[in-house]
C-alpha positions in Angstrom: -7.2 -31.5 25.4 -4.1 -31.2 23.1 -0.7 -31.8 24.7 1.6 -29.0 25.4 4.7 -29.5 23.3 7.9 -28.6 25.0 10.3 -25.7 24.1 12.5 -28.7 22.3 9.8 -29.8 20.1 9.0 -26.2 19.2 12.6 -25.8 18.4 13.0 -28.9 16.3 9.6 -28.0 14.6 10.8 -24.6 13.7 14.0 -26.0 12.4 12.3 -28.7 10.6 10.4 -26.1 8.9 13.2 -23.7 7.9 15.1 -26.8 6.3 11.7 -27.2 4.2 12.0 -23.8 3.1 15.8 -23.9 2.2 15.3 -27.0 0.0 12.1 -25.4 -1.6 14.5 -22.1 -2.5 17.1 -24.3 -3.8 14.4 -26.1 -5.9 13.8 -23.1 -7.8 17.1 -22.6 -9.3 17.3 -26.3 -10.7 15.6 -24.8 -13.8 13.5 -22.0 -15.7 10.4 -23.5 -15.5 11.1 -24.2 -11.7 11.7 -20.6 -11.1 8.9 -19.2 -13.4 6.4 -21.1 -11.7 7.6 -19.7 -8.3 7.4 -16.3 -9.7 3.6 -16.8 -10.9 3.0 -17.8 -7.2 4.8 -15.2 -5.8 2.5 -12.8 -7.3 -0.4 -14.3 -5.8 1.2 -13.9 -2.4 3.0 -10.7 -2.3 1.2 -9.5 0.9 3.0 -12.5 2.6 6.5 -12.3 4.3 8.9 -14.4 1.2 9.3 -17.3 3.5 5.7 -17.5 4.7 4.8 -17.6 0.8 7.6 -20.0 -0.1 6.2 -22.4 3.1 2.8 -21.7 1.9 3.8 -23.0 -2.0 6.0 -25.8 -0.5 2.7 -27.3 1.5 -0.2 -26.3 -0.8 0.8 -25.9 -4.7 -1.5 -24.2 -6.4 -2.9 -22.1 -3.8 -5.0 -19.1 -4.4 -5.8 -17.4 -1.1 -5.2 -17.9 2.7 -6.1 -16.8 6.1 -6.1 -18.0 9.7 -9.3 -20.0 11.2 -10.3 -16.7 12.8 -10.0 -14.8 9.7 -12.4 -16.9 7.5 -14.7 -16.6 10.2 -15.0 -13.4 10.3 -15.5 -13.5 6.2 -18.7 -16.0 7.0 -16.9 -19.0 6.3 -16.0 -22.1 7.8 -12.8 -24.5 7.7 -13.9 -27.6 6.6 -13.8 -30.6 8.7 -10.5 -32.7 8.8 -8.6 -30.0 6.8 -5.2 -29.6 7.7 -3.5 -25.7 8.4 -0.6 -24.7 6.2 2.5 -24.0 8.6 3.9 -20.5 8.6 6.1 -18.1 10.5 4.3 -16.1 13.1 6.2 -13.2 14.3 6.3 -13.1 18.2 8.6 -10.4 19.7 9.5 -10.5 23.5 10.3 -7.9 25.5 13.3 -8.2 27.9 14.0 -6.0 31.3 17.3 -5.8 32.6 16.9 -7.4 36.2 19.5 -8.8 38.6 22.3 -8.1 36.2 20.7 -10.1 33.3 17.9 -10.0 30.4 14.9 -11.4 31.5 11.8 -11.9 29.9 9.0 -8.7 30.9 6.6 -11.4 31.6 8.3 -13.1 34.1 9.8 -10.1 35.9 8.4 -8.7 39.1 5.4 -5.8 39.0 8.2 -3.0 40.3 10.2 -3.9 37.4 7.2 -3.8 34.9 6.3 -0.4 36.4 9.7 0.7 35.7 10.2 -0.4 32.3 6.8 1.3 31.6 8.2 4.9 33.0 11.4 4.3 31.6 13.5 4.1 34.5 14.8 0.1 33.9 16.3 -0.5 30.4 14.5 -3.1 28.2 15.2 -4.3 24.7 13.0 -6.4 22.5 13.9 -9.5 20.5 12.1 -11.2 17.8 11.0 -14.7 17.6 9.0 -16.7 15.6 6.4 -19.5 16.4 4.6 -21.8 14.2 1.1 -20.7 13.0 -1.4 -22.4 10.9 -3.6 -21.0 7.6 -6.0 -22.4 5.3 -6.6 -22.0 1.9 -10.1 -20.9 0.0 -10.4 -24.4 -1.1 -10.4 -25.4 2.4 -13.1 -23.7 3.5 -17.0 -23.6 2.6 -16.3 -20.4 0.9 -17.3 -21.5 -2.6 -20.1 -23.2 -1.5 -21.4 -19.7 0.0 -20.8 -17.8 -3.0 -18.0 -15.8 -1.5 -15.3 -15.0 -4.0 -11.5 -14.7 -3.8 -11.8 -11.0 -4.8 -14.7 -9.8 -2.6 -12.8 -11.1 0.7 -9.2 -9.7 -0.4 -10.5 -6.7 -2.9 -7.8 -8.0 -5.0 -8.0 -5.8 -8.7 -8.5 -9.1 -11.0 -7.9 -8.1 -14.6 -10.2 -10.0 -17.5 -7.7 -11.1 -19.8 -7.8 -7.7 -21.9 -5.9 -4.3 -22.5 -8.5 -2.2 -22.4 -6.9 -0.6 -19.0 -3.4 -0.5 -20.2 -3.3 3.3 -20.0 -4.3 3.4 -16.6 -1.7 0.7 -15.8 0.9 3.2 -17.5 -0.5 6.1 -15.4 0.1 4.0 -12.8 3.7 2.9 -13.5 4.6 6.8 -13.7 3.0 8.0 -10.5 5.3 5.3 -8.9 8.5 6.4 -10.6 7.3 10.1 -9.5 7.0 8.5 -6.1 11.0 7.4 -6.1 12.0 10.8 -7.7 12.8 8.5 -10.9 13.0 10.7 -14.2 11.4 9.1 -17.0 13.3 10.5 -20.1 11.4 11.4 -23.6 14.1 9.8 -25.4 17.4 8.0 -24.6 20.4 9.8 -24.4 22.2 7.3 -27.1 20.8 5.0 -29.6 19.8 1.8 -27.6 20.3 -0.5 -30.5 17.8 -3.6 -29.8 18.3 -3.2 -26.2 14.3 -2.1 -25.3 15.2 0.2 -22.3 18.0 1.6 -20.1 18.3 2.8 -16.6 21.0 5.3 -16.2 22.1 5.1 -12.2 24.0 8.4 -12.5 21.0 10.4 -13.4 18.3 8.1 -11.6 16.4 8.3 -14.8 14.6 5.6 -17.1 14.5 5.6 -21.0 12.3 3.6 -23.1 13.2 2.5 -26.6 11.2 4.6 -29.1 10.5 1.4 -31.6 8.7 -0.9 -28.4 5.0 -1.8 -28.8 3.0 -0.2 -26.1 2.7 -3.7 -24.5 6.7 -3.9 -24.8 6.5 -0.3 -23.1 4.9 -1.7 -20.1 6.8 -4.7 -19.5 10.4 -2.7 -20.0 9.4 0.0 -17.5 8.9 -2.5 -14.8 12.1 -4.2 -15.3 14.0 -0.5 -15.6 11.8 0.7 -12.4 13.1 -2.8 -10.6 17.1 -1.5 -11.7 16.2 2.3 -10.1 14.7 0.7 -6.9 17.2 -2.3 -6.2 20.3 -1.2 -8.3 20.6 2.9 -7.4 23.7 4.1 -6.4 22.4 4.6 -2.9 21.5 1.1 -2.7 24.6 -0.2 -4.0 27.1 1.5 -1.6 24.9 -0.2 1.1 25.6 -3.8 -0.1 28.6 -5.6 1.3 29.0 -7.4 -2.1 28.2 -5.8 -5.1 26.1 -7.3 -7.3 27.4 -8.6 -10.6 25.4 -7.3 -13.9 24.0 -11.0 -14.5 22.6 -10.8 -10.8 21.2 -7.4 -11.1 19.6 -8.6 -14.7 18.1 -11.6 -13.3 16.5 -9.4 -10.2 15.0 -6.9 -12.4 13.7 -9.3 -14.9 12.3 -11.4 -12.0 10.2 -8.6 -10.6 9.4 -7.6 -14.2 7.8 -11.0 -14.7 6.1 -11.4 -11.1 4.2 -7.8 -11.5 3.1 -8.5 -15.5 2.2 -11.7 -15.2 -0.1 -10.8 -12.0 -1.3 -7.7 -14.0 -2.2 -10.4 -16.7 0.3 -9.2 -19.4 2.4 -11.5 -21.8 5.4 -13.2 -20.1 6.6 -15.5 -23.2 9.6 -13.2 -24.1 10.9 -13.0 -20.4 14.5 -14.5 -20.5 15.0 -16.7 -17.3 17.1 -19.2 -18.8 20.7 -18.0 -17.7 19.7 -18.4 -13.8 21.4 -21.8 -13.5 25.1 -21.0 -14.9 25.5 -18.1 -12.3 23.6 -19.3 -9.0 25.1 -23.0 -9.3 28.0 -22.0 -7.1 26.0 -19.5 -4.8 25.4 -20.4 -1.3 21.5 -21.0 -0.1 21.7 -17.5 1.9 22.8 -15.7 -1.5 19.7 -17.2 -3.1 17.4 -16.2 -0.5 18.6 -12.7 0.0 18.1 -12.3 -3.9 14.7 -13.2 -3.8 14.1 -11.5 -0.4 14.4 -8.2 -2.6 12.6 -9.2 -5.6 9.5 -10.3 -3.4 10.0 -7.1 -1.4 10.1 -5.1 -4.7 7.4 -6.9 -6.5 5.2 -6.2 -3.4 5.5 -2.7 -3.5 4.9 -2.1 -7.1 2.2 -4.3 -7.0 0.6 -2.3 -4.1 1.1 0.8 -5.7 -0.6 -0.3 -8.9 -3.5 -2.2 -7.5 -4.1 1.0 -5.3 -4.1 3.4 -8.5 -6.4 0.7 -10.7 -8.6 0.8 -7.2 -9.3 4.2 -7.4 -9.5 4.3 -11.0 -12.4 1.9 -10.7 -13.9 3.6 -8.0 -14.2 6.9 -9.8 -15.5 5.3 -12.9 -18.4 3.5 -10.5 -19.0 7.0 -9.3 -19.6 8.3 -12.5 -22.2 5.7 -13.4 -24.1 6.5 -10.0 -25.1 10.1 -9.6 -24.6 11.4 -5.9 -28.0 11.6 -5.2 -28.5 7.7 -6.4 -25.8 6.9 -4.2 -26.8 9.1 -0.9 -30.4 7.4 -1.5 -28.5 3.8 -1.7 -26.7 4.3 1.3 -29.8 5.8 3.3 -31.5 2.4 2.7 -28.7 0.5 3.7 -28.5 2.0 6.8 -31.9 2.7 7.6 -32.5 6.0 7.5 -35.7 6.7 6.1 -37.0 10.2 7.8 -34.3 9.9 10.1 -33.3 13.5 11.5 -29.2 12.9 12.4 -26.5 15.5 12.7 -23.6 15.4 10.4 -21.4 14.0 13.2 -23.8 11.3 14.0 -24.3 10.1 10.1 -20.3 10.0 10.0 -19.9 8.0 12.9 -22.5 5.6 12.2 -21.2 5.0 8.4 -17.8 4.6 10.3 -19.2 1.7 12.5 -21.1 -0.1 10.1 -19.5 0.7 6.7 -16.2 2.6 7.3 -15.2 1.8 3.6 -18.0 4.1 2.7 -17.2 7.1 4.9 -15.2 9.0 1.9 -17.7 8.0 -0.7 -20.6 9.3 1.2 -18.9 12.5 1.9 -17.7 13.0 -1.7 -21.5 12.1 -2.7 -22.9 14.8 -0.2 -20.6 17.4 -1.1 -21.3 17.1 -4.7 -24.9 16.9 -4.5 -25.2 19.8 -1.8 -22.8 22.0 -4.2 -23.7 20.8 -8.0 -19.8 21.2 -8.1 -19.1 20.1 -11.7 -15.6 18.2 -11.6 -14.4 18.6 -14.7 -14.3 22.2 -14.6 -12.3 22.4 -11.4 -9.2 24.6 -12.3 -7.5 24.9 -9.1 -7.5 23.3 -5.5 -10.8 23.8 -3.9 -12.4 22.7 -0.3 -15.7 22.1 0.9 -16.3 22.2 4.6 -19.8 20.3 5.2 -22.2 21.9 7.5 -21.2 25.4 6.9 -23.2 26.1 4.1 -20.6 28.2 2.3 -20.1 25.8 -0.8 -16.8 25.1 -2.4 -13.8 27.8 -1.5 -10.5 28.0 -2.6 -8.4 25.7 -0.7 -6.4 28.2 1.3 -9.2 30.1 2.5 -11.1 27.0 3.2 -8.4 25.7 5.4 -8.0 28.8 7.3 -11.5 28.8 9.0 -11.6 28.5 13.0 -12.6 24.5 13.9 -11.7 24.7 17.4 -15.6 24.6 18.5 -16.5 22.0 15.9 -17.7 18.5 16.9 -16.6 16.9 13.9 -14.8 18.5 11.1 -15.7 16.8 7.6 -14.2 18.2 4.2 -13.8 17.3 0.9 -11.3 18.5 -1.2 -11.7 18.8 -5.5 -8.4 18.7 -7.2 -7.9 19.5 -11.1 -8.1 16.6 -13.1 -8.8 14.0 -9.8 -11.2 12.0 -7.9 -12.8 14.0 -5.0 -10.9 13.4 -1.7 -12.7 13.5 1.5 -11.9 12.9 5.4 -12.8 13.9 8.8 -11.4 14.7 12.3 -12.3 16.0 15.7 -10.4 19.1 16.5 -8.8 17.4 19.3 -6.6 15.4 16.7 -5.6 18.2 14.3 -5.9 21.7 13.8 -7.2 22.1 10.3 -8.1 20.0 6.9 -4.3 20.5 5.7 -3.0 19.1 9.5 -5.2 16.0 9.4 -4.1 15.3 5.2 -0.3 15.4 6.4 -0.8 13.3 9.5 -2.9 10.5 7.7 -0.5 10.6 4.4 -3.5 10.8 2.1 -2.0 12.6 -0.4 1.4 12.7 -2.2 3.7 15.0 -0.9 3.9 17.0 -3.9 0.2 17.7 -3.8 0.4 18.1 0.0 3.0 20.8 -0.5 1.0 22.6 -3.2 -2.0 22.9 -0.9 0.3 24.2 1.6 1.8 27.1 -0.6 -2.2 27.8 -1.5 -2.7 28.2 2.2 0.3 30.3 3.1 -0.5 32.7 0.1 -4.0 33.2 2.3 -2.2 33.9 5.2 0.2 36.3 3.7 -2.6 38.1 2.2 -4.3 38.4 5.6 -1.4 39.7 7.2 -0.7 42.3 4.4 -4.7 43.3 4.7 -4.1 43.7 8.7 -1.0 45.8 8.3 -2.6 48.0 5.7 -5.4 48.4 8.2 -2.9 49.3 11.1 -1.5 51.5 9.1 -4.7 53.6 7.9 -5.6 53.6 11.4 -2.7 55.2 12.2 -2.6 57.7 9.5 -6.3 58.4 10.9 -5.1 58.9 14.5 -2.5 61.8 13.3 -4.9 63.9 11.4 
């Protein structure tokens, strides 16, 4: 059995790891080549904190994907014998309670104090500490030998080196701008000359140079969106020390480099050569904060783009496979041949075994049962599974009474959009719109539009009710 480390040993190990991270950050700023290598690495690990991404890079250069020992076990892979784990920081929140005029860890407090904290009678507070954990890289496991691909495990979107989905990426960046209320102008307010784009902070708007190539437009749009995210007027006011123009440009260029490189676009024209000049007198904390903001912004952008591309990919797959073929395939996977199950039982079974298949299953079921032509949808429609009513106008379908249902499963058809399905029990939501709002399934403008459709139905019903009351009163007068 391994000997337990003392508190002093743990503290020393954390300090050594922090010092290692600091040296690694300093090394990035030695040359454009070093920062370029780091940015390429950052793109692959955008789902990790910046500090952990740096630690992984310093201990295992060229890492592709990492996970804990138990993570790999769950994927059906084993860490190879003799492999050493990669050290990372693991958050370790500790709750303190106020006891005998001092703050003590809740875990060491007497039971009455714990109960008091739980009931809100005794003050408590949380402090965040870090401990050292270990992860293992893909090649340190037997995943390759078992035919388990990185993309299968991490569900990452991988490009094949072509630009056939260039329009999909442009669409993703447009929705990213919409989500941040950034206006994309049709043309610049002034002549840009050789500048490829411009962000107008006072308008929170972006313009691209009409002379750009289509590929340049994508790289430049990412760069300008980074300005909009990191250097808008509100963000500038929050800073204790305003960033200089070179700092802003460098941050935007780093974000554009990370995102463009991860998506497979050319990055030869990116200008990182001026970093040495303005970073030579910077403190380590300045550099860390700079990279932290780049990392967070790159991660946010990549998550949004990859989510959009996955939806497009799913939609294309759905087009290739008919609803009947999909349902027959799922029936075979679930062993449902000649099985008579209720809607509740079917959804619950799929949720338990293949949770990612619940929405595709409901989508296919709705399309098959109603013979819906998605390309002909010109207004929001909704299908309530199990009611035999077909697709109805969204407001009408949302106005049904769901209080007696065991399970409410719904599918929504929107113009020029893939089908959206969900399910809930009446105890958790009043109607499908309520469920959509609680789960953030749709963008805010779309939810608002659906809400307006429902309110129109409520208003129409109220007017009809008032008309009936007026007619009844007239009849009584006669």
